[in-house]
LOVOZA-411461 format. One record per residue (C-alpha): residue number from 1; x, y, z. Coordinates in nm, 3 decimals, padded with zeros to 5 digits. Example, Ala and Ser with C-alpha at 12.3 -4.5 7.8 and 13.67 -1.06 7.14 Angstrom:
   i       u       v       w
   1  01.230 -00.450  00.780
   2  01.367 -00.106  00.714
//
This chain:
   i       u       v       w
   1 -01.386  00.010  02.406
   2 -01.651  00.248  02.542
   3 -01.602  00.487  02.249
   4 -01.644  00.203  02.000
   5 -01.955  00.066  02.167
   6 -02.115  00.409  02.183
   7 -02.042  00.466  01.813
   8 -02.178  00.119  01.725
   9 -02.498  00.191  01.920
  10 -02.534  00.528  01.746
  11 -02.499  00.366  01.402
  12 -02.748  00.092  01.494
  13 -02.999  00.346  01.628
  14 -02.974  00.561  01.315
  15 -02.992  00.267  01.075
  16 -03.279  00.086  01.247
  17 -03.454  00.411  01.351
  18 -03.474  00.317  01.719
  19 -03.366  00.483  02.043
  20 -03.010  00.410  02.164
  21 -03.159  00.331  02.506
  22 -03.318  00.019  02.350
  23 -02.978 -00.115  02.245
  24 -02.786 -00.336  02.490
  25 -02.439 -00.486  02.442
  26 -02.595 -00.829  02.391
  27 -02.878 -00.710  02.162
  28 -02.911 -00.918  01.847
  29 -02.981 -00.711  01.538
  30 -03.258 -00.928  01.392
  31 -03.414 -01.106  01.689
  32 -03.397 -00.827  01.949
  33 -03.387 -00.506  01.745
  34 -03.606 -00.609  01.452
  35 -03.358 -00.556  01.169
  36 -03.476 -00.681  00.832
  37 -03.234 -00.835  00.582
  38 -03.183 -00.512  00.388
  39 -03.112 -00.331  00.714
  40 -02.843 -00.587  00.796
  41 -02.667 -00.486  00.474
  42 -02.719 -00.120  00.561
  43 -02.567 -00.180  00.906
  44 -02.251 -00.327  00.754
  45 -02.221 -00.028  00.519
  46 -02.282  00.214  00.806
  47 -02.017  00.045  01.024
  48 -01.769  00.062  00.735
  49 -01.838  00.432  00.689
  50 -01.838  00.522  01.060
  51 -01.512  00.342  01.136
  52 -01.345  00.372  00.793
  53 -01.292 -00.003  00.768
  54 -01.366 -00.272  00.511
  55 -01.575 -00.563  00.639
  56 -01.528 -00.875  00.431
  57 -01.856 -01.048  00.346
  58 -01.775 -01.367  00.537
  59 -01.676 -01.179  00.852
  60 -01.975 -00.949  00.830
  61 -02.210 -01.248  00.818
  62 -02.085 -01.351  01.162
  63 -02.176 -01.018  01.317
  64 -02.520 -01.085  01.464
  65 -02.521 -00.868  01.777
  66 -02.383 -00.546  01.919
  67 -02.100 -00.706  02.119
  68 -01.977 -00.908  01.821
  69 -01.987 -00.594  01.605
  70 -01.770 -00.408  01.858
  71 -01.518 -00.695  01.874
  72 -01.507 -00.729  01.494
  73 -01.463 -00.354  01.443
  74 -01.192 -00.320  01.707
  75 -00.990 -00.597  01.538
  76 -00.995 -00.395  01.217
  77 -00.910 -00.055  01.361
//
C-alpha cells in the first residue's frame, strides 16, 4: 500500500501544483486541497495514466479523498 499511496500523493501534488507534504491520507481533493472541478477530471486522468487503469465515471465520482483514491486504485490493479 505504501507504494500506491506515495504514487497517489505524487500525482495529486503534480496535478494540483502543491507540495506533497501538504497531502495527508485523509485529505479531500476539493475541500482540503483546493481542487477545482476541472482539476478533479485531470486527477482521474492522471491516476489512470500513472497506474495504467481505467476508472469508470461512476466509480471515479466516489473518489473524493486520498485514502479513497488509494483503495479504488488498488482494487483495479
